[in-house]
Structures are given as C-alpha cells and as structure tokens.
matplotlib code that plots the C-alpha trace (Angstrom):
import matplotlib.pyplot as plt

x = [-22.5, -23.4, -19.7, -17.9, -19.2, -18.7, -15.3, -14.6, -16.7, -14.5, -11.3, -12.0, -12.9, -9.6, -7.7, -9.3, -8.8, -5.1, -4.8, -5.1, -2.6, 0.3, -0.9, -0.8, 2.7, 4.0, 3.5, 4.3, 7.3, 8.0, 7.3, 10.1, 12.7, 12.4, 13.5, 15.7, 19.8, 21.1, 24.3, 22.9, 20.5, 23.1, 25.0, 21.7, 21.0, 24.5, 25.0, 21.2, 21.5, 17.4, 16.6, 17.8, 16.9, 13.1, 12.7, 14.1, 12.3, 8.5, 9.7, 10.4, 7.3, 5.3, 6.9, 6.8, 2.9, 2.3, 3.9, 1.5, -0.9, 0.2, 0.7, -3.2, -4.9, -3.0, -3.8, -7.7, -7.7, -5.8, -6.5, -9.3, -8.7, -7.9, -11.9, -11.4, -8.7, -11.1, -13.2, -8.7, -9.3, -5.9, -6.2, -7.5, -5.0, -2.6, -4.0, -4.1, -0.6, 1.0, -0.3, 0.4, 3.8, 4.3, 1.8, 4.5, 8.2, 6.8, 5.7, 9.0, 10.2, 8.6, 9.2, 12.8, 13.0, 10.2, 13.2, 15.7, 13.9, 14.8, 12.5, 12.7]
y = [19.4, 16.9, 18.3, 17.2, 13.6, 13.4, 14.3, 12.1, 9.4, 10.1, 10.3, 6.5, 4.9, 7.4, 5.4, 1.6, 2.2, 3.2, 0.4, -1.2, 0.0, -0.1, -4.3, -4.6, -2.6, -4.3, -7.7, -7.0, -5.5, -8.7, -10.8, -8.6, -9.0, -13.3, -12.3, -9.6, -10.0, -8.9, -7.7, -5.7, -4.3, -3.0, -1.6, 0.3, 1.5, 2.1, 4.4, 6.3, 8.8, 10.2, 6.8, 7.1, 11.0, 10.4, 7.7, 9.6, 12.5, 11.1, 8.9, 11.5, 13.3, 10.7, 10.2, 14.1, 14.0, 11.0, 12.4, 15.6, 12.5, 11.5, 14.6, 16.4, 13.3, 12.9, 16.9, 16.8, 13.8, 15.4, 18.7, 21.1, 23.3, 20.4, 20.3, 23.3, 21.9, 19.7, 22.3, 22.2, 18.7, 18.8, 15.0, 14.3, 16.0, 14.7, 11.6, 12.7, 13.5, 10.1, 8.0, 9.4, 10.4, 6.5, 6.0, 7.5, 5.8, 2.5, 3.8, 4.4, 1.5, 0.0, 1.9, 1.4, -2.4, -3.0, -1.5, -4.0, -7.5, -10.1, -12.2, -14.9]
z = [19.7, 16.5, 14.9, 18.5, 17.4, 13.4, 14.2, 17.2, 14.6, 12.0, 13.6, 14.7, 10.9, 10.0, 12.7, 11.8, 8.4, 8.7, 11.8, 8.0, 6.0, 8.3, 9.2, 5.6, 5.0, 7.6, 6.2, 2.5, 4.1, 6.3, 3.3, 1.0, 3.5, 2.7, -0.9, -0.2, -0.4, 2.6, 1.2, -1.2, 1.7, 3.6, 0.9, 0.0, 2.6, 4.0, 0.6, 0.7, 3.3, 2.8, 3.6, 7.8, 7.4, 6.2, 8.8, 11.1, 11.0, 11.0, 13.2, 15.7, 14.3, 15.6, 18.8, 19.5, 19.0, 20.9, 24.1, 23.3, 22.4, 26.4, 28.0, 27.1, 28.3, 31.8, 31.7, 30.8, 33.7, 36.2, 36.0, 36.5, 33.5, 32.0, 30.5, 27.9, 26.0, 24.6, 23.1, 20.9, 19.0, 20.6, 21.7, 17.5, 15.8, 17.8, 17.3, 13.4, 12.8, 14.5, 13.0, 8.5, 10.3, 10.7, 7.7, 6.7, 8.0, 7.4, 4.1, 3.1, 3.6, 1.9, -1.1, -0.5, -0.1, -2.7, -4.8, -4.9, -4.0, -6.5, -8.3, -8.0]

ax = plt.figure().add_subplot(projection="3d")
ax.plot(x, y, z, "-o")
ax.set_aspect("equal")
plt.show()
C-alpha cells in the first residue's frame, strides 16, 4: 500500500516539474520566434525533413498515450472489472509516456529554432 502512495506522489511531483519545464521551453520558443528571420525559418523547415518527422512521432506517441489514459479512466469509472486495472499502474504509466513525449516534441522545436536565431 505504501508503494502505491509513493508512486502516485512521485508522479504528481514529476508532473509538476515537467509542467514547469514545458512552460519554460514554450516561453523560450515564443521569445525566440520574435528574433527569427521568418524566410530563413521557412527555408530551413522545408529543407529539414527530420524535424517534422521527429515532431510527428513524438506528438503521435503523446496522443496515443493520452487516448489510452482516457480509455483506462473510463474503464475504471464505468465497469466493474476496471478496478483490477488500477493495480497495474497503467494510468500512471500512460501519463508518464505522454509527458515525456510532449517534452521531447517541444525540446525538438526549441533546439531547431535556437539553432538559427539571429543575434541582434
């Protein structure tokens, strides 16, 4: 029983930390976009196919984890056998996967945009 509580508390602390990281990275991206040469940005984005592929992969994984997480919540709430799923930590694992994937997608763009921000 204590391990369950520890895992849930750890996940909440981790989620709060990850939210802070996401807010910081997104804020930095918004700030850097004001200093970016828009035509250079479009050209590099067009020529760099890997940035779009990695972003698509990370966002797809995050979306799938979110969908599975929602399905598990629905199953636990509605069905009688849903309580058995709580013992496998599927809800927490899918939440963890979602957060990691979303951070990786945002970090991917942070690195890409930061690589050619004009120094004014």
